[in-house]
C-alpha positions as CSV (number, residue, x, y, z in Angstrom):
1,M,-0.1,0.0,-0.4
2,S,1.6,3.2,-0.7
3,Q,1.2,6.6,0.6
4,Q,0.0,10.0,-1.1
5,K,1.0,13.5,0.2
6,P,-2.1,15.5,0.7
7,A,-2.3,18.5,-1.8
8,E,-1.3,21.9,-0.3
9,N,-4.0,23.9,0.6
10,Q,-3.0,27.1,-1.5
11,P,-5.6,29.5,-3.1
12,E,-4.3,29.8,-6.8
13,Q,-3.4,33.4,-7.8
14,P,-5.6,35.5,-9.6
15,S,-4.3,36.9,-13.3
16,L,-3.4,39.7,-13.3
17,K,-4.8,41.8,-16.3
18,V,-3.6,45.7,-16.8
19,T,-5.3,48.6,-18.8
20,A,-5.3,52.3,-19.4
21,T,-7.9,54.5,-18.3
22,E,-9.3,57.0,-20.5
23,T,-7.2,59.7,-19.0
24,Y,-3.6,58.2,-19.2
25,R,-1.2,59.7,-20.0
26,D,2.9,59.4,-19.8
27,G,5.0,62.0,-18.9
28,Y,8.4,63.2,-18.2
29,A,9.1,64.4,-15.0
30,N,12.9,65.9,-13.7
31,S,11.5,67.4,-10.5
32,V,9.4,64.9,-7.6
33,Q,8.2,66.7,-3.8
34,V,7.1,64.4,-1.3
35,R,4.7,65.7,1.7
36,M,3.7,63.3,3.7
37,S,1.2,62.5,6.9
38,V,0.1,60.2,8.6
39,W,-2.3,58.5,5.9
40,D,-0.7,59.0,3.1
41,F,2.2,60.1,0.8
42,F,1.3,63.1,-1.5
43,L,4.0,62.8,-4.8
44,I,4.0,65.8,-7.1
45,F,5.7,65.3,-10.3
46,G,7.1,68.4,-12.3
47,T,10.0,69.3,-14.8
48,M,12.6,71.7,-13.6
49,S,14.0,74.0,-16.1
50,Q,16.7,77.1,-15.7
51,D,17.1,79.9,-18.1
52,S,19.1,82.4,-15.8
53,P,21.0,81.9,-13.3
54,E,19.0,83.6,-10.9
55,Q,15.7,81.8,-10.7
56,V,14.7,78.2,-11.6
57,Q,11.8,77.0,-12.4
58,V,9.3,74.2,-11.4
59,S,5.9,73.6,-13.3
60,N,3.8,71.1,-11.3
61,F,2.0,68.6,-13.6
62,Q,0.5,65.8,-11.9
63,G,0.2,64.8,-7.6
64,I,0.0,61.3,-6.7
65,Y,-1.2,60.1,-3.5
66,L,0.3,56.9,-1.6
67,S,-1.3,54.7,1.1
68,P,2.1,54.5,3.8
69,Q,2.4,50.5,2.4
70,Q,2.1,51.2,-1.4
71,A,5.0,54.0,-0.9
72,K,7.0,51.4,0.9
73,A,6.1,49.2,-1.4
74,L,7.6,51.9,-4.8
75,W,10.5,52.0,-2.4
76,N,11.7,48.6,-2.9
77,V,10.7,48.2,-6.1
78,L,12.7,51.8,-7.5
79,G,16.1,50.6,-5.0
80,H,15.8,46.6,-7.0
81,N,15.1,48.9,-10.4
82,L,17.8,50.8,-9.4
83,A,20.4,48.2,-7.9
84,Q,20.1,46.6,-11.4
85,Y,20.7,49.8,-13.7
86,E,23.6,50.7,-11.3
87,Q,25.0,47.4,-12.4
88,T,24.7,46.9,-16.1
89,F,25.0,51.1,-16.5
90,G,27.9,52.0,-13.3
91,N,26.8,54.2,-10.3
92,L,24.5,57.1,-9.7
93,A,26.0,60.6,-8.6
94,L,23.5,63.1,-7.3
95,E,25.9,66.0,-6.4
96,P,25.2,68.5,-8.7
97,Q,27.3,70.1,-11.2
98,F,27.2,73.8,-11.0
99,P,27.6,76.2,-12.3
100,P,26.4,74.6,-15.6
101,P,29.1,73.7,-18.3
102,E,27.2,76.2,-20.9
103,G,24.2,77.3,-21.2
104,P,20.9,77.1,-19.1
105,V,20.1,73.4,-17.8
106,H,16.8,71.9,-19.1
């Protein structure tokens, strides 16, 4: 008589269906501001440009609220992807390069 192992009682993972809403849009951001409260994080994306040495212009175009759990998940995903990026293309430096070599910064 042979013994059979009992089947593990794990629920099936649902399939993931990703769609874009009518209001979906892509955008480029070189500026992000982060605000937080006890309930959420607020990420404000924008573009930054400098046409003169005296003034930097930031034009915000999108604000996204995240729960603290989603903010931490985003932090983990970005950290993982940045590590892969640096492994492939080299370390990223965050030190500002002032003054710009020539002309305005865009």
